[in-house]
A tleap script that builds the chain and sets N, CA, C and O, in Angstrom:
source leaprc.protein.ff14SB
mol = sequence {
  NMET GLU LEU PRO ALA GLY THR ILE ILE ALA
  VAL GLY PRO ILE ILE ILE GLU ASN GLY LYS
  VAL LEU LEU ASN ARG GLU ARG LYS SER ASP
  GLY GLU GLU SER PRO TYR PHE MET LEU PRO
  GLY GLY THR MET GLU ASP PHE ASP MET PRO
  LEU GLU GLU VAL ALA ARG ARG GLU ALA LYS
  GLU GLU ILE GLY VAL ASP ILE GLU ILE VAL
  LYS PRO LEU ARG THR LEU LEU VAL LYS ARG
  PRO GLY LYS GLU THR TYR ALA ILE LEU VAL
  HIE TYR LEU ALA LYS ARG ILE GLY GLU ILE
  VAL PRO GLY PRO GLN THR ILE GLU TRP ASP
  TRP TYR ASP ILE GLN ASN LEU PRO GLU ASN
  CYS ALA PRO ASN VAL VAL GLU ILE ILE GLU
  ASP VAL LYS LYS GLU CLEU
}
set mol.1.N position { 135.803 101.992 107.447 }
set mol.1.CA position { 135.585 103.462 107.131 }
set mol.1.C position { 134.335 103.570 108.057 }
set mol.1.O position { 133.444 102.724 108.141 }
set mol.2.N position { 134.421 104.842 108.792 }
set mol.2.CA position { 133.126 105.303 109.682 }
set mol.2.C position { 132.411 106.258 108.636 }
set mol.2.O position { 133.068 106.843 107.774 }
set mol.3.N position { 130.958 106.398 108.757 }
set mol.3.CA position { 130.642 107.000 107.782 }
set mol.3.C position { 130.092 108.310 108.707 }
set mol.3.O position { 129.806 108.218 109.901 }
set mol.4.N position { 130.005 109.554 107.894 }
set mol.4.CA position { 129.668 110.505 108.732 }
set mol.4.C position { 128.430 110.584 109.240 }
set mol.4.O position { 127.620 109.854 108.669 }
set mol.5.N position { 127.910 111.398 110.357 }
set mol.5.CA position { 126.645 111.402 111.157 }
set mol.5.C position { 125.928 112.082 109.932 }
set mol.5.O position { 126.317 112.870 109.070 }
set mol.6.N position { 124.581 111.391 110.230 }
set mol.6.CA position { 123.896 111.884 109.035 }
set mol.6.C position { 123.309 111.138 107.653 }
set mol.6.O position { 122.311 111.337 106.960 }
set mol.7.N position { 124.276 110.302 107.600 }
set mol.7.CA position { 124.235 109.241 106.414 }
set mol.7.C position { 123.054 108.705 106.693 }
set mol.7.O position { 122.551 108.537 107.804 }
set mol.8.N position { 122.486 108.355 105.299 }
set mol.8.CA position { 121.345 107.490 105.208 }
set mol.8.C position { 121.456 106.352 104.622 }
set mol.8.O position { 122.542 106.169 104.072 }
set mol.9.N position { 120.677 105.503 104.551 }
set mol.9.CA position { 120.414 104.032 103.927 }
set mol.9.C position { 118.935 104.514 103.095 }
set mol.9.O position { 117.994 105.051 103.680 }
set mol.10.N position { 118.954 104.255 101.881 }
set mol.10.CA position { 117.729 104.656 100.922 }
set mol.10.C position { 117.740 103.369 100.161 }
set mol.10.O position { 118.823 102.952 99.751 }
set mol.11.N position { 116.479 102.600 99.897 }
set mol.11.CA position { 116.119 101.233 99.407 }
set mol.11.C position { 115.054 101.487 98.194 }
set mol.11.O position { 114.047 102.148 98.448 }
set mol.12.N position { 115.213 101.092 97.192 }
set mol.12.CA position { 114.048 101.331 96.136 }
set mol.12.C position { 114.090 100.041 95.132 }
set mol.12.O position { 115.110 99.369 94.983 }
set mol.13.N position { 113.052 99.819 94.568 }
set mol.13.CA position { 112.875 99.039 93.318 }
set mol.13.C position { 113.079 99.739 92.094 }
set mol.13.O position { 112.728 100.919 92.098 }
set mol.14.N position { 113.604 99.240 90.971 }
set mol.14.CA position { 113.779 99.509 89.488 }
set mol.14.C position { 112.910 98.743 88.844 }
set mol.14.O position { 113.283 97.582 88.675 }
set mol.15.N position { 111.634 99.098 88.339 }
set mol.15.CA position { 110.590 98.592 87.587 }
set mol.15.C position { 110.806 99.168 86.383 }
set mol.15.O position { 110.981 100.359 86.127 }
set mol.16.N position { 110.766 97.690 85.249 }
set mol.16.CA position { 111.397 98.077 83.957 }
set mol.16.C position { 110.038 97.238 83.234 }
set mol.16.O position { 109.884 96.052 83.526 }
set mol.17.N position { 109.142 97.870 82.351 }
set mol.17.CA position { 108.677 97.168 81.576 }
set mol.17.C position { 108.469 97.410 79.874 }
set mol.17.O position { 107.922 98.456 79.525 }
set mol.18.N position { 108.769 96.748 79.175 }
set mol.18.CA position { 108.588 97.140 77.921 }
set mol.18.C position { 109.788 98.284 77.333 }
set mol.18.O position { 109.665 99.146 76.463 }
set mol.19.N position { 110.745 97.987 78.011 }
set mol.19.CA position { 112.108 98.932 77.842 }
set mol.19.C position { 111.954 100.462 78.390 }
set mol.19.O position { 112.618 101.457 78.102 }
set mol.20.N position { 110.788 100.299 79.328 }
set mol.20.CA position { 110.665 101.654 79.993 }
set mol.20.C position { 110.691 101.413 81.577 }
set mol.20.O position { 110.158 100.465 82.153 }
set mol.21.N position { 111.432 102.482 82.183 }
set mol.21.CA position { 111.595 102.439 84.027 }
set mol.21.C position { 110.338 103.292 84.343 }
set mol.21.O position { 109.887 104.140 83.573 }
set mol.22.N position { 109.913 103.035 85.336 }
set mol.22.CA position { 108.992 103.931 86.206 }
set mol.22.C position { 109.788 104.593 87.189 }
set mol.22.O position { 110.227 104.038 88.197 }
set mol.23.N position { 109.970 105.810 86.876 }
set mol.23.CA position { 110.292 106.906 87.850 }
set mol.23.C position { 109.044 107.966 88.394 }
set mol.23.O position { 107.913 107.925 87.910 }
set mol.24.N position { 109.348 108.681 89.211 }
set mol.24.CA position { 108.636 109.596 90.055 }
set mol.24.C position { 109.187 110.747 90.591 }
set mol.24.O position { 110.373 110.654 90.906 }
set mol.25.N position { 108.617 111.844 90.782 }
set mol.25.CA position { 109.162 113.005 91.311 }
set mol.25.C position { 108.353 113.192 92.650 }
set mol.25.O position { 107.172 112.899 92.459 }
set mol.26.N position { 108.584 113.546 93.816 }
set mol.26.CA position { 107.985 113.843 94.840 }
set mol.26.C position { 108.115 114.796 95.930 }
set mol.26.O position { 109.201 115.372 96.004 }
set mol.27.N position { 107.385 115.027 96.637 }
set mol.27.CA position { 107.557 116.261 97.638 }
set mol.27.C position { 108.305 115.697 99.004 }
set mol.27.O position { 107.967 114.819 99.799 }
set mol.28.N position { 109.255 116.410 98.956 }
set mol.28.CA position { 110.236 115.638 100.192 }
set mol.28.C position { 109.653 116.159 101.657 }
set mol.28.O position { 108.986 117.190 101.751 }
set mol.29.N position { 109.954 115.400 102.673 }
set mol.29.CA position { 109.358 115.484 103.797 }
set mol.29.C position { 109.215 117.095 104.491 }
set mol.29.O position { 108.376 117.380 105.345 }
set mol.30.N position { 110.085 117.923 103.999 }
set mol.30.CA position { 110.116 119.582 104.441 }
set mol.30.C position { 108.852 120.142 103.549 }
set mol.30.O position { 108.343 121.206 103.899 }
set mol.31.N position { 108.384 119.506 102.506 }
set mol.31.CA position { 107.422 120.062 101.699 }
set mol.31.C position { 108.028 120.576 100.548 }
set mol.31.O position { 107.209 120.773 99.651 }
set mol.32.N position { 109.147 120.851 100.277 }
set mol.32.CA position { 109.781 121.033 99.013 }
set mol.32.C position { 109.564 119.871 97.761 }
set mol.32.O position { 109.688 118.652 97.882 }
set mol.33.N position { 109.264 120.507 96.736 }
set mol.33.CA position { 109.410 119.550 95.497 }
set mol.33.C position { 110.604 119.430 95.215 }
set mol.33.O position { 111.404 120.363 95.285 }
set mol.34.N position { 111.001 117.814 94.721 }
set mol.34.CA position { 112.149 117.563 94.186 }
set mol.34.C position { 111.984 117.763 93.027 }
set mol.34.O position { 110.907 117.627 92.447 }
set mol.35.N position { 113.396 118.237 92.349 }
set mol.35.CA position { 113.469 118.636 91.099 }
set mol.35.C position { 113.871 117.442 90.117 }
set mol.35.O position { 113.908 117.620 88.900 }
set mol.36.N position { 114.182 116.162 90.740 }
set mol.36.CA position { 114.630 115.064 90.245 }
set mol.36.C position { 113.680 113.930 89.949 }
set mol.36.O position { 112.957 113.475 90.836 }
set mol.37.N position { 113.673 113.558 88.953 }
set mol.37.CA position { 112.980 112.233 88.816 }
set mol.37.C position { 113.747 111.018 89.391 }
set mol.37.O position { 114.895 110.741 89.044 }
set mol.38.N position { 113.172 110.453 90.116 }
set mol.38.CA position { 113.907 109.110 90.876 }
set mol.38.C position { 113.342 107.673 91.100 }
set mol.38.O position { 112.133 107.642 90.868 }
set mol.39.N position { 113.744 106.755 91.395 }
set mol.39.CA position { 113.085 105.582 91.529 }
set mol.39.C position { 112.233 105.571 92.696 }
set mol.39.O position { 112.739 106.092 93.691 }
set mol.40.N position { 111.057 105.102 92.823 }
set mol.40.CA position { 110.316 104.767 93.767 }
set mol.40.C position { 111.050 104.041 94.898 }
set mol.40.O position { 111.466 102.892 94.749 }
set mol.41.N position { 111.208 104.770 96.090 }
set mol.41.CA position { 111.949 104.600 97.253 }
set mol.41.C position { 112.417 105.292 98.122 }
set mol.41.O position { 112.586 106.466 97.792 }
set mol.42.N position { 112.784 104.940 99.427 }
set mol.42.CA position { 113.101 105.809 100.587 }
set mol.42.C position { 114.068 105.617 101.315 }
set mol.42.O position { 115.041 104.965 100.937 }
set mol.43.N position { 113.961 106.194 102.580 }
set mol.43.CA position { 114.826 105.982 103.785 }
set mol.43.C position { 114.331 104.658 104.526 }
set mol.43.O position { 113.169 104.322 104.754 }
set mol.44.N position { 115.592 103.953 104.861 }
set mol.44.CA position { 115.312 102.890 105.846 }
set mol.44.C position { 115.049 103.667 107.051 }
set mol.44.O position { 115.814 104.546 107.447 }
set mol.45.N position { 113.855 103.305 107.688 }
set mol.45.CA position { 113.540 104.052 109.215 }
set mol.45.C position { 113.693 102.757 109.960 }
set mol.45.O position { 114.277 102.980 111.021 }
set mol.46.N position { 113.404 101.544 109.817 }
set mol.46.CA position { 113.500 100.501 110.976 }
set mol.46.C position { 114.888 99.542 110.470 }
set mol.46.O position { 114.988 98.907 109.420 }
set mol.47.N position { 115.740 99.647 111.404 }
set mol.47.CA position { 116.932 98.635 110.686 }
set mol.47.C position { 116.856 97.313 111.326 }
set mol.47.O position { 117.823 96.552 111.321 }
set mol.48.N position { 115.622 96.992 111.932 }
set mol.48.CA position { 115.286 95.533 112.175 }
set mol.48.C position { 114.485 94.669 110.819 }
set mol.48.O position { 114.463 93.457 110.605 }
set mol.49.N position { 113.869 95.781 110.044 }
set mol.49.CA position { 113.360 95.447 108.931 }
set mol.49.C position { 114.390 95.058 107.736 }
set mol.49.O position { 115.409 95.733 107.583 }
set mol.50.N position { 114.083 93.890 106.847 }
set mol.50.CA position { 114.909 93.475 105.883 }
set mol.50.C position { 114.997 94.681 104.707 }
set mol.50.O position { 114.013 95.380 104.461 }
set mol.51.N position { 116.014 94.814 104.155 }
set mol.51.CA position { 116.230 95.763 102.955 }
set mol.51.C position { 115.211 95.653 102.084 }
set mol.51.O position { 114.585 96.628 101.667 }
set mol.52.N position { 114.902 94.033 101.640 }
set mol.52.CA position { 113.884 93.921 100.571 }
set mol.52.C position { 112.530 94.275 101.049 }
set mol.52.O position { 111.632 94.488 100.234 }
set mol.53.N position { 112.348 94.343 102.217 }
set mol.53.CA position { 110.927 94.849 102.829 }
set mol.53.C position { 110.972 96.177 102.735 }
set mol.53.O position { 109.936 96.806 102.519 }
set mol.54.N position { 111.998 96.706 102.860 }
set mol.54.CA position { 111.742 98.502 102.882 }
set mol.54.C position { 111.545 98.749 101.363 }
set mol.54.O position { 110.925 99.782 101.107 }
set mol.55.N position { 111.880 98.136 100.490 }
set mol.55.CA position { 111.823 98.113 99.094 }
set mol.55.C position { 110.275 97.922 98.787 }
set mol.55.O position { 109.615 98.638 98.034 }
set mol.56.N position { 109.845 96.888 99.466 }
set mol.56.CA position { 108.378 96.768 99.283 }
set mol.56.C position { 107.243 97.867 99.688 }
set mol.56.O position { 106.241 98.332 99.145 }
set mol.57.N position { 107.909 98.033 100.899 }
set mol.57.CA position { 107.023 99.031 101.795 }
set mol.57.C position { 107.005 100.630 100.890 }
set mol.57.O position { 106.035 101.378 100.765 }
set mol.58.N position { 108.175 100.793 100.434 }
set mol.58.CA position { 108.416 102.330 99.924 }
set mol.58.C position { 107.631 102.269 98.234 }
set mol.58.O position { 107.192 103.298 97.720 }
set mol.59.N position { 107.565 100.955 97.562 }
set mol.59.CA position { 106.812 100.886 96.357 }
set mol.59.C position { 105.221 101.066 96.877 }
set mol.59.O position { 104.513 101.961 96.415 }
set mol.60.N position { 104.801 100.237 97.759 }
set mol.60.CA position { 103.529 100.405 98.359 }
set mol.60.C position { 103.090 102.013 98.684 }
set mol.60.O position { 101.961 102.403 98.388 }
set mol.61.N position { 104.005 102.834 99.269 }
set mol.61.CA position { 103.954 103.994 99.746 }
set mol.61.C position { 103.847 104.980 98.783 }
set mol.61.O position { 102.897 105.762 98.792 }
set mol.62.N position { 104.945 105.032 97.747 }
set mol.62.CA position { 105.107 105.811 96.719 }
set mol.62.C position { 103.949 105.706 95.509 }
set mol.62.O position { 103.233 106.605 95.067 }
set mol.63.N position { 104.015 104.398 95.158 }
set mol.63.CA position { 103.370 104.176 93.585 }
set mol.63.C position { 101.896 103.284 93.975 }
set mol.63.O position { 100.963 103.090 93.195 }
set mol.64.N position { 101.962 102.967 94.946 }
set mol.64.CA position { 100.456 101.579 95.374 }
set mol.64.C position { 100.525 100.612 94.851 }
set mol.64.O position { 99.500 100.046 94.471 }
set mol.65.N position { 101.839 100.054 94.637 }
set mol.65.CA position { 101.952 98.678 93.924 }
set mol.65.C position { 102.723 97.488 94.977 }
set mol.65.O position { 103.585 97.802 95.797 }
set mol.66.N position { 102.321 96.358 94.808 }
set mol.66.CA position { 103.118 95.458 95.442 }
set mol.66.C position { 104.259 95.092 94.441 }
set mol.66.O position { 104.157 95.294 93.231 }
set mol.67.N position { 105.497 94.465 95.120 }
set mol.67.CA position { 106.548 94.038 93.908 }
set mol.67.C position { 107.100 92.536 94.347 }
set mol.67.O position { 107.048 91.936 95.421 }
set mol.68.N position { 107.546 92.255 93.298 }
set mol.68.CA position { 108.454 90.903 93.477 }
set mol.68.C position { 109.713 91.356 93.063 }
set mol.68.O position { 109.966 92.035 92.068 }
set mol.69.N position { 110.663 90.820 94.112 }
set mol.69.CA position { 111.810 91.095 93.767 }
set mol.69.C position { 112.589 90.237 92.814 }
set mol.69.O position { 112.763 89.102 93.258 }
set mol.70.N position { 113.048 90.433 91.763 }
set mol.70.CA position { 113.780 89.943 90.844 }
set mol.70.C position { 115.110 89.468 91.355 }
set mol.70.O position { 115.322 88.259 91.447 }
set mol.71.N position { 116.026 90.366 91.697 }
set mol.71.CA position { 117.546 90.340 92.168 }
set mol.71.C position { 117.811 91.791 92.695 }
set mol.71.O position { 117.076 92.750 92.461 }
set mol.72.N position { 119.151 91.825 93.560 }
set mol.72.CA position { 119.973 92.769 93.658 }
set mol.72.C position { 120.447 93.198 92.928 }
set mol.72.O position { 120.993 92.408 92.158 }
set mol.73.N position { 120.616 94.828 92.587 }
set mol.73.CA position { 121.586 95.384 91.867 }
set mol.73.C position { 122.695 96.253 92.601 }
set mol.73.O position { 122.732 96.304 93.830 }
set mol.74.N position { 123.365 96.760 92.003 }
set mol.74.CA position { 124.380 97.447 92.686 }
set mol.74.C position { 124.242 98.490 93.610 }
set mol.74.O position { 123.804 99.582 93.248 }
set mol.75.N position { 124.573 98.265 94.768 }
set mol.75.CA position { 124.565 99.384 95.951 }
set mol.75.C position { 125.512 100.680 95.629 }
set mol.75.O position { 126.672 100.459 95.282 }
set mol.76.N position { 125.019 102.095 95.743 }
set mol.76.CA position { 125.895 103.003 95.600 }
set mol.76.C position { 126.221 103.964 96.700 }
set mol.76.O position { 125.272 104.079 97.475 }
set mol.77.N position { 126.987 104.497 96.929 }
set mol.77.CA position { 127.436 105.688 97.925 }
set mol.77.C position { 127.382 106.896 97.256 }
set mol.77.O position { 128.090 107.154 96.283 }
set mol.78.N position { 126.734 107.494 97.642 }
set mol.78.CA position { 126.771 108.929 96.969 }
set mol.78.C position { 126.995 110.310 97.904 }
set mol.78.O position { 127.028 109.970 99.087 }
set mol.79.N position { 127.088 111.141 97.812 }
set mol.79.CA position { 127.160 112.209 98.702 }
set mol.79.C position { 125.706 113.322 98.329 }
set mol.79.O position { 125.398 113.675 97.191 }
set mol.80.N position { 125.095 113.655 99.396 }
set mol.80.CA position { 123.916 114.068 99.433 }
set mol.80.C position { 124.172 115.415 98.810 }
set mol.80.O position { 125.278 115.922 98.997 }
set mol.81.N position { 123.174 116.120 98.011 }
set mol.81.CA position { 123.175 117.319 97.286 }
set mol.81.C position { 123.053 118.192 98.299 }
set mol.81.O position { 122.020 118.134 98.967 }
set mol.82.N position { 123.923 119.037 98.579 }
set mol.82.CA position { 123.978 120.437 99.615 }
set mol.82.C position { 124.142 119.544 100.847 }
set mol.82.O position { 123.280 119.771 101.697 }
set mol.83.N position { 124.918 118.700 101.129 }
set mol.83.CA position { 124.754 118.512 102.459 }
set mol.83.C position { 126.298 117.753 102.424 }
set mol.83.O position { 126.893 117.432 101.396 }
set mol.84.N position { 126.702 117.588 103.608 }
set mol.84.CA position { 128.013 116.949 104.072 }
set mol.84.C position { 127.846 115.618 104.561 }
set mol.84.O position { 128.625 115.210 105.422 }
set mol.85.N position { 126.803 114.784 104.062 }
set mol.85.CA position { 126.760 113.765 104.651 }
set mol.85.C position { 126.442 112.676 103.242 }
set mol.85.O position { 126.512 113.091 102.085 }
set mol.86.N position { 126.159 111.525 103.529 }
set mol.86.CA position { 126.193 110.491 102.331 }
set mol.86.C position { 124.946 109.472 102.471 }
set mol.86.O position { 124.371 109.064 103.480 }
set mol.87.N position { 124.770 109.252 101.327 }
set mol.87.CA position { 123.173 108.051 101.149 }
set mol.87.C position { 124.164 106.896 100.708 }
set mol.87.O position { 125.232 107.054 100.115 }
set mol.88.N position { 123.592 105.698 101.118 }
set mol.88.CA position { 123.570 104.350 100.974 }
set mol.88.C position { 122.497 103.885 99.968 }
set mol.88.O position { 121.429 103.526 100.462 }
set mol.89.N position { 122.625 103.842 98.664 }
set mol.89.CA position { 121.638 103.585 97.821 }
set mol.89.C position { 121.388 102.133 97.436 }
set mol.89.O position { 122.156 101.712 96.570 }
set mol.90.N position { 120.386 101.191 97.942 }
set mol.90.CA position { 120.334 100.071 97.721 }
set mol.90.C position { 119.358 99.598 96.635 }
set mol.90.O position { 118.195 99.903 96.901 }
set mol.91.N position { 119.506 98.997 95.595 }
set mol.91.CA position { 118.343 98.827 94.342 }
set mol.91.C position { 118.043 97.556 93.968 }
set mol.91.O position { 119.011 96.795 93.975 }
set mol.92.N position { 116.904 97.050 93.614 }
set mol.92.CA position { 116.558 96.125 93.324 }
set mol.92.C position { 115.836 95.792 92.080 }
set mol.92.O position { 114.739 96.340 91.974 }
set mol.93.N position { 116.192 95.039 91.143 }
set mol.93.CA position { 115.344 95.104 90.066 }
set mol.93.C position { 114.116 94.175 90.525 }
set mol.93.O position { 114.232 93.149 91.195 }
set mol.94.N position { 112.803 94.775 89.993 }
set mol.94.CA position { 111.688 94.147 90.568 }
set mol.94.C position { 110.413 94.170 89.277 }
set mol.94.O position { 110.394 94.724 88.177 }
set mol.95.N position { 109.502 93.383 89.927 }
set mol.95.CA position { 108.247 93.286 88.757 }
set mol.95.C position { 107.142 93.885 89.695 }
set mol.95.O position { 106.923 93.569 90.865 }
set mol.96.N position { 106.546 94.746 88.989 }
set mol.96.CA position { 105.164 95.413 89.591 }
set mol.96.C position { 104.144 94.248 89.821 }
set mol.96.O position { 104.243 93.166 89.241 }
set mol.97.N position { 103.337 94.501 90.552 }
set mol.97.CA position { 102.336 93.662 90.896 }
set mol.97.C position { 100.885 94.592 91.107 }
set mol.97.O position { 100.632 94.825 92.289 }
set mol.98.N position { 100.146 95.011 90.341 }
set mol.98.CA position { 98.797 95.779 90.564 }
set mol.98.C position { 99.084 96.845 89.786 }
set mol.98.O position { 100.153 96.896 89.178 }
set mol.99.N position { 98.181 97.803 89.714 }
set mol.99.CA position { 97.871 99.134 89.059 }
set mol.99.C position { 98.798 100.361 89.811 }
set mol.99.O position { 98.851 100.467 91.036 }
set mol.100.N position { 99.253 100.935 89.214 }
set mol.100.CA position { 99.979 102.096 90.118 }
set mol.100.C position { 98.914 103.496 90.700 }
set mol.100.O position { 98.186 104.085 89.901 }
set mol.101.N position { 98.958 103.756 91.711 }
set mol.101.CA position { 98.029 104.376 92.635 }
set mol.101.C position { 98.866 105.496 93.247 }
set mol.101.O position { 99.070 105.368 94.454 }
set mol.102.N position { 99.368 106.519 92.679 }
set mol.102.CA position { 100.760 107.191 93.075 }
set mol.102.C position { 100.018 107.681 94.840 }
set mol.102.O position { 98.816 107.738 95.103 }
set mol.103.N position { 100.957 107.915 95.614 }
set mol.103.CA position { 100.757 108.247 97.046 }
set mol.103.C position { 100.619 109.796 97.370 }
set mol.103.O position { 100.675 110.575 96.418 }
set mol.104.N position { 100.462 110.232 98.506 }
set mol.104.CA position { 100.241 111.689 98.160 }
set mol.104.C position { 101.445 112.596 98.276 }
set mol.104.O position { 101.310 113.816 98.368 }
set mol.105.N position { 102.695 111.959 98.272 }
set mol.105.CA position { 104.073 112.889 98.117 }
set mol.105.C position { 104.300 112.845 96.807 }
set mol.105.O position { 105.184 113.578 96.364 }
set mol.106.N position { 103.635 112.070 95.999 }
set mol.106.CA position { 103.988 111.915 94.499 }
set mol.106.C position { 103.401 113.042 93.418 }
set mol.106.O position { 102.205 113.030 93.128 }
set mol.107.N position { 104.251 113.943 92.885 }
set mol.107.CA position { 103.998 115.034 92.367 }
set mol.107.C position { 103.485 114.274 90.499 }
set mol.107.O position { 102.425 114.304 89.873 }
set mol.108.N position { 104.499 113.838 90.271 }
set mol.108.CA position { 104.432 113.066 88.679 }
set mol.108.C position { 104.944 112.117 88.836 }
set mol.108.O position { 105.757 111.986 89.751 }
set mol.109.N position { 104.654 111.184 88.033 }
set mol.109.CA position { 105.317 109.849 87.693 }
set mol.109.C position { 104.863 108.970 86.198 }
set mol.109.O position { 103.713 108.947 85.758 }
set mol.110.N position { 105.830 108.406 85.683 }
set mol.110.CA position { 105.354 107.992 84.255 }
set mol.110.C position { 106.444 107.097 84.006 }
set mol.110.O position { 107.416 107.086 84.761 }
set mol.111.N position { 106.353 106.272 82.909 }
set mol.111.CA position { 107.319 105.357 82.304 }
set mol.111.C position { 108.170 106.134 81.251 }
set mol.111.O position { 107.739 106.819 80.323 }
set mol.112.N position { 109.530 105.874 81.604 }
set mol.112.CA position { 110.561 106.375 80.566 }
set mol.112.C position { 111.236 105.437 79.966 }
set mol.112.O position { 111.504 104.380 80.537 }
set mol.113.N position { 111.642 105.740 78.584 }
set mol.113.CA position { 112.257 104.779 77.999 }
set mol.113.C position { 113.954 104.885 78.202 }
set mol.113.O position { 114.673 105.837 77.898 }
set mol.114.N position { 114.292 103.757 78.736 }
set mol.114.CA position { 115.687 103.509 79.068 }
set mol.114.C position { 116.726 103.824 78.563 }
set mol.114.O position { 117.810 103.886 79.144 }
set mol.115.N position { 116.457 104.114 77.144 }
set mol.115.CA position { 117.556 104.758 76.258 }
set mol.115.C position { 117.057 106.556 76.252 }
set mol.115.O position { 117.450 107.267 75.328 }
set mol.116.N position { 116.496 106.924 76.965 }
set mol.116.CA position { 116.272 108.295 76.580 }
set mol.116.C position { 115.389 108.874 78.247 }
set mol.116.O position { 114.190 109.115 78.386 }
set mol.117.N position { 116.215 108.934 79.038 }
set mol.117.CA position { 115.934 109.282 80.474 }
set mol.117.C position { 115.489 110.972 80.678 }
set mol.117.O position { 116.301 111.805 80.278 }
set mol.118.N position { 114.515 111.327 81.148 }
set mol.118.CA position { 114.593 112.367 81.231 }
set mol.118.C position { 115.849 113.287 81.828 }
set mol.118.O position { 116.619 112.721 82.604 }
set mol.119.N position { 116.071 114.613 81.512 }
set mol.119.CA position { 117.237 115.201 81.633 }
set mol.119.C position { 117.351 115.811 83.271 }
set mol.119.O position { 118.380 116.332 83.701 }
set mol.120.N position { 116.455 115.688 83.845 }
set mol.120.CA position { 116.222 115.943 85.433 }
set mol.120.C position { 116.090 114.678 86.208 }
set mol.120.O position { 115.168 114.511 87.006 }
set mol.121.N position { 117.097 113.704 85.952 }
set mol.121.CA position { 117.094 112.131 86.161 }
set mol.121.C position { 117.983 112.446 87.355 }
set mol.121.O position { 118.840 113.315 87.194 }
set mol.122.N position { 117.870 111.803 88.610 }
set mol.122.CA position { 119.017 111.661 89.751 }
set mol.122.C position { 120.068 110.915 89.215 }
set mol.122.O position { 119.950 109.953 88.457 }
set mol.123.N position { 121.110 111.405 89.647 }
set mol.123.CA position { 122.562 110.675 88.857 }
set mol.123.C position { 122.463 109.268 89.302 }
set mol.123.O position { 122.833 108.420 88.490 }
set mol.124.N position { 122.002 108.855 90.519 }
set mol.124.CA position { 121.875 107.251 90.658 }
set mol.124.C position { 121.079 106.386 89.841 }
set mol.124.O position { 121.344 105.211 89.586 }
set mol.125.N position { 119.976 107.113 89.402 }
set mol.125.CA position { 119.203 106.795 88.172 }
set mol.125.C position { 119.979 106.118 87.180 }
set mol.125.O position { 120.220 104.929 86.970 }
set mol.126.N position { 120.352 107.342 86.546 }
set mol.126.CA position { 121.061 107.055 85.151 }
set mol.126.C position { 122.296 105.717 85.256 }
set mol.126.O position { 122.417 104.771 84.477 }
set mol.127.N position { 123.102 106.021 86.465 }
set mol.127.CA position { 124.277 104.904 86.838 }
set mol.127.C position { 123.528 103.345 86.809 }
set mol.127.O position { 124.113 102.407 86.270 }
set mol.128.N position { 122.221 103.179 87.425 }
set mol.128.CA position { 121.974 101.930 87.418 }
set mol.128.C position { 121.284 101.699 86.472 }
set mol.128.O position { 121.214 100.491 86.246 }
set mol.129.N position { 120.634 102.425 85.683 }
set mol.129.CA position { 119.961 101.862 84.434 }
set mol.129.C position { 121.147 101.658 83.262 }
set mol.129.O position { 120.926 101.036 82.223 }
set mol.130.N position { 122.104 102.115 83.502 }
set mol.130.CA position { 123.095 101.623 82.533 }
set mol.130.C position { 123.718 100.415 82.668 }
set mol.130.O position { 124.202 99.693 81.796 }
set mol.131.N position { 123.641 100.233 84.150 }
set mol.131.CA position { 124.001 98.706 84.649 }
set mol.131.C position { 122.938 97.750 84.156 }
set mol.131.O position { 123.191 96.592 83.825 }
set mol.132.N position { 121.842 98.248 84.128 }
set mol.132.CA position { 120.866 97.330 83.679 }
set mol.132.C position { 120.828 97.054 82.136 }
set mol.132.O position { 120.552 95.970 81.622 }
set mol.133.N position { 121.112 98.074 81.562 }
set mol.133.CA position { 120.723 98.037 80.144 }
set mol.133.C position { 122.214 97.106 79.462 }
set mol.133.O position { 122.192 96.898 78.249 }
set mol.134.N position { 122.992 96.777 79.977 }
set mol.134.CA position { 124.339 95.897 79.732 }
set mol.134.C position { 123.511 94.615 80.175 }
set mol.134.O position { 124.226 93.698 79.770 }
set mol.135.N position { 122.456 94.070 80.753 }
set mol.135.CA position { 122.451 92.845 81.038 }
set mol.135.C position { 121.539 92.527 80.079 }
set mol.135.O position { 121.390 91.350 79.748 }
set mol.136.N position { 120.766 93.601 79.476 }
set mol.136.CA position { 119.766 93.052 78.560 }
set mol.136.C position { 119.962 92.726 77.227 }
set mol.136.O position { 119.033 92.270 76.560 }
savepdb mol mol.pdb
quit
């Protein structure tokens, strides 16, 4: 299968502590605020960098923490909202190392109960959290 031009790979950690997942809402590169709570993560820019390193870089950029990758989770292929392209979303269960210091693009962040996610959660977050809950 050939993917349409403009398809991106996005990578990010899922950090869960005490039954709560760390989610953030951020300003996109065009300056517009995202309406969705998402996992800290972002687009792969360097295809020579391993996916796990991209997850580490994004965690550091968005929430100011280092992470320890616990294990890979399911990868999703989703249509990008309002576009004719797709995103390949790579997820890793991870442990946080250090205190959260939100990056400049982060508008808000918090810990959300995995049983009661915010209504404006990105669909992939809901889907992956459902997978994680089955393992708990």
